[in-house]
C-alpha positions in Angstrom: 100.6 114.5 34.2 101.2 113.3 37.7 97.8 111.8 38.2 94.6 111.1 36.4 91.3 113.2 36.2 89.1 112.3 39.2 86.5 109.7 38.8 83.6 111.2 40.9 82.0 108.5 43.5 78.7 108.9 45.1 78.3 111.3 47.8 81.2 114.1 48.5 84.1 112.3 47.3 85.9 111.6 44.1 88.6 109.1 43.0 92.0 109.9 41.6 94.2 107.1 40.3 97.7 107.4 40.3 98.8 104.7 37.9 102.7 105.1 38.2 102.2 103.8 42.0 99.4 101.4 41.7 97.2 103.5 43.8 93.4 104.8 44.1 92.9 107.6 46.4 89.6 108.8 47.6 89.6 112.7 48.5 86.8 115.4 49.0 85.1 116.6 46.0 85.1 120.3 47.6 87.3 121.5 50.1 91.2 120.4 50.6 92.3 118.0 47.8 96.4 117.1 47.5 98.3 118.9 45.2 101.7 118.3 43.3 103.4 119.3 46.3 102.6 116.3 48.0 103.7 114.2 45.0 107.1 116.1 44.7 107.7 115.7 48.6 106.9 111.6 48.1 109.3 111.7 45.3 112.3 113.6 47.2 112.0 111.3 50.6 114.7 108.9 50.9 114.3 106.2 53.6 117.5 105.3 55.0 118.5 101.5 54.6 116.8 100.0 58.1 114.3 102.9 58.4 111.3 100.8 59.3 109.1 103.3 61.4 108.2 106.2 59.4 105.4 108.8 60.6 103.7 111.4 58.5 102.7 114.6 60.5 99.5 115.9 58.8 98.6 113.2 56.1 95.5 114.5 55.0 94.0 111.5 52.8 97.3 109.8 53.2 98.8 110.1 49.4 102.3 110.8 50.5 102.5 107.8 53.0 100.6 105.4 50.7 103.1 106.5 47.8 106.3 105.7 50.2 104.5 102.4 51.3 104.7 101.3 47.6 108.1 102.5 47.4 109.4 101.0 50.4 108.0 97.6 51.0 110.1 97.1 54.4 108.6 100.1 56.2 105.5 100.6 58.3 103.8 104.1 58.3 101.8 106.1 60.8 99.5 108.9 59.4 98.4 111.7 61.7 96.0 113.4 60.5 93.5 116.1 62.8 90.6 116.7 60.6 87.7 114.1 61.0 86.9 114.0 57.4 90.4 113.3 56.0 91.2 111.0 58.9 88.1 108.8 57.6 89.1 109.2 54.0 92.9 108.3 55.1 91.4 105.1 56.5 89.5 104.2 53.3 92.4 104.8 51.3 94.6 102.4 53.3 92.0 99.8 53.2 91.1 100.7 49.2 94.9 99.9 48.4 95.2 97.2 50.6 97.9 98.4 52.8 96.4 98.1 56.4 99.4 95.7 57.4 101.8 98.4 56.8 99.9 101.7 57.3 97.5 103.3 60.0 95.9 106.4 60.3 96.0 108.2 63.7 93.6 111.0 64.5 95.5 113.6 66.4 97.0 116.8 66.7 100.8 117.5 65.7 101.1 119.6 68.8 100.1 116.7 71.2 102.4 113.9 69.5 103.8 113.6 73.3 100.5 112.1 74.4 100.2 109.7 71.2 103.6 108.1 70.8 107.0 107.5 73.1 110.0 109.7 72.2 112.4 108.5 69.6 109.7 106.3 68.2 110.3 106.6 64.5 113.5 106.5 62.1 111.9 109.1 59.5 109.3 111.9 59.9 107.7 113.3 56.7 105.5 116.5 56.3 103.8 118.8 54.1 102.5 121.0 56.9 100.3 124.2 56.8 102.4 127.0 55.5 100.4 130.1 54.9 100.3 132.6 57.9 96.4 133.3 59.0 97.2 137.0 58.7 98.4 136.6 55.0 96.4 136.5 51.8 92.7 135.1 51.6 91.7 132.4 53.7 90.0 129.4 51.7 86.4 129.5 50.9 86.2 125.8 52.6 87.2 125.7 56.3 88.8 122.1 55.9 91.0 123.5 53.2 92.1 126.6 55.2 93.1 124.3 58.1 94.9 122.2 56.0 96.9 125.2 54.4 97.1 127.9 56.8 98.9 128.0 60.4 95.6 127.9 62.3 95.9 124.7 64.3 99.8 124.4 64.0 102.7 126.3 63.1 106.1 125.7 62.2 107.8 125.6 65.3 105.3 123.2 66.6 105.8 120.8 63.6 109.5 120.9 64.2 109.2 120.3 68.1 107.1 117.2 67.1 109.6 116.0 64.6 112.3 116.5 66.9 110.5 114.6 69.7 109.7 111.6 67.6 113.2 111.0 66.0 116.0 109.4 67.8 119.3 110.9 67.2 120.4 110.4 63.4 116.7 110.0 62.5 115.8 111.8 59.3 113.2 114.4 58.8 111.9 115.6 55.3 109.8 118.7 54.7 108.1 120.8 51.6 107.8 124.4 52.3 107.5 127.7 50.7 110.7 128.9 49.2 110.3 132.4 50.6 110.4 131.2 54.1 113.4 129.0 53.4 115.7 131.2 55.8 113.1 131.0 58.6 112.8 127.2 58.0 116.6 126.4 58.5 117.1 128.8 61.4 114.1 126.9 63.1 115.5 123.6 62.4 118.6 124.2 64.0 117.0 125.1 67.0 115.0 121.9 67.4 118.3 119.9 66.5 117.4 119.2 63.0 120.4 119.7 60.8 119.7 120.1 56.8 121.6 117.7 54.6 119.8 117.8 51.4 117.8 121.0 49.9 116.1 121.2 46.6 114.3 124.2 45.3 111.2 123.9 43.0 110.4 126.3 40.2 107.1 126.4 38.2 109.2 127.0 35.1 113.0 127.5 34.2 112.2 131.3 34.1 110.4 131.7 37.5 111.6 131.9 40.8 111.3 129.1 43.1 108.1 128.4 44.8 108.8 125.7 47.3 111.7 124.0 48.8 112.2 120.4 49.9 114.6 119.6 52.7 115.9 116.4 54.3 117.6 117.0 57.8 119.2 114.7 60.3 118.7 115.0 64.1 122.0 116.0 65.6 123.8 116.1 62.2 126.7 117.5 61.2 126.9 120.9 59.3 127.5 119.7 55.8 124.8 120.1 53.3 123.9 119.2 49.7 122.1 121.4 47.5 120.6 119.3 44.8 119.9 120.4 41.1 116.8 122.8 41.0 113.5 121.0 39.9 111.1 122.7 37.3 107.6 121.4 37.2 107.1 122.8 33.5 109.2 123.1 30.6 110.4 126.7 29.4 107.5 126.6 26.9 104.8 125.9 29.8 104.4 122.3 28.8 104.3 119.8 31.3 
């Protein structure tokens, strides 16, 4: 298991413990809750030596950045989240885990990053963005979850444009996205000067097709790319 069962708190939030990272995280009891995708993304990220300024676009309750803050004590993190409820939980999680000196939650729109930060302000951009098209599938019951999972407030091109703006030449960008949209992702990244350097497919099981793809890109990088071994979440017999 990646995380312990939630411990219910008063009100409409629950607390989840990530023992391996020495973290406790508050998240909504109903609505958008982080999934294994966020944990896989945090594991895939590799901060380059000297990368001190990191921003997460669409951070939710802050889980990815807080894991990275534990892994990389020399880096500082900005966590951008547009939804008020998730933004407040992110702030509480930063304080709960005593990381206020290195992590800050910012409420704002990915499409408006130019009004929040100057160009090339960060060494690394991380994101687990909304990835479902509004017209595909059934919208989630809770509007909070719909906004977090569907391209309603922001689309892929806006995410990539924001990442390219926030990175200087040589800066790095890491994303997790549906495998079925991999071709679209790679093509769009090149349009924003983000060249893939590491790619890893994520499969539910060894006998199932890839569900997600994780990509690390470098702004203004060359054409060489490394395809890493696939990641299987469950064993062939279905056991975790």
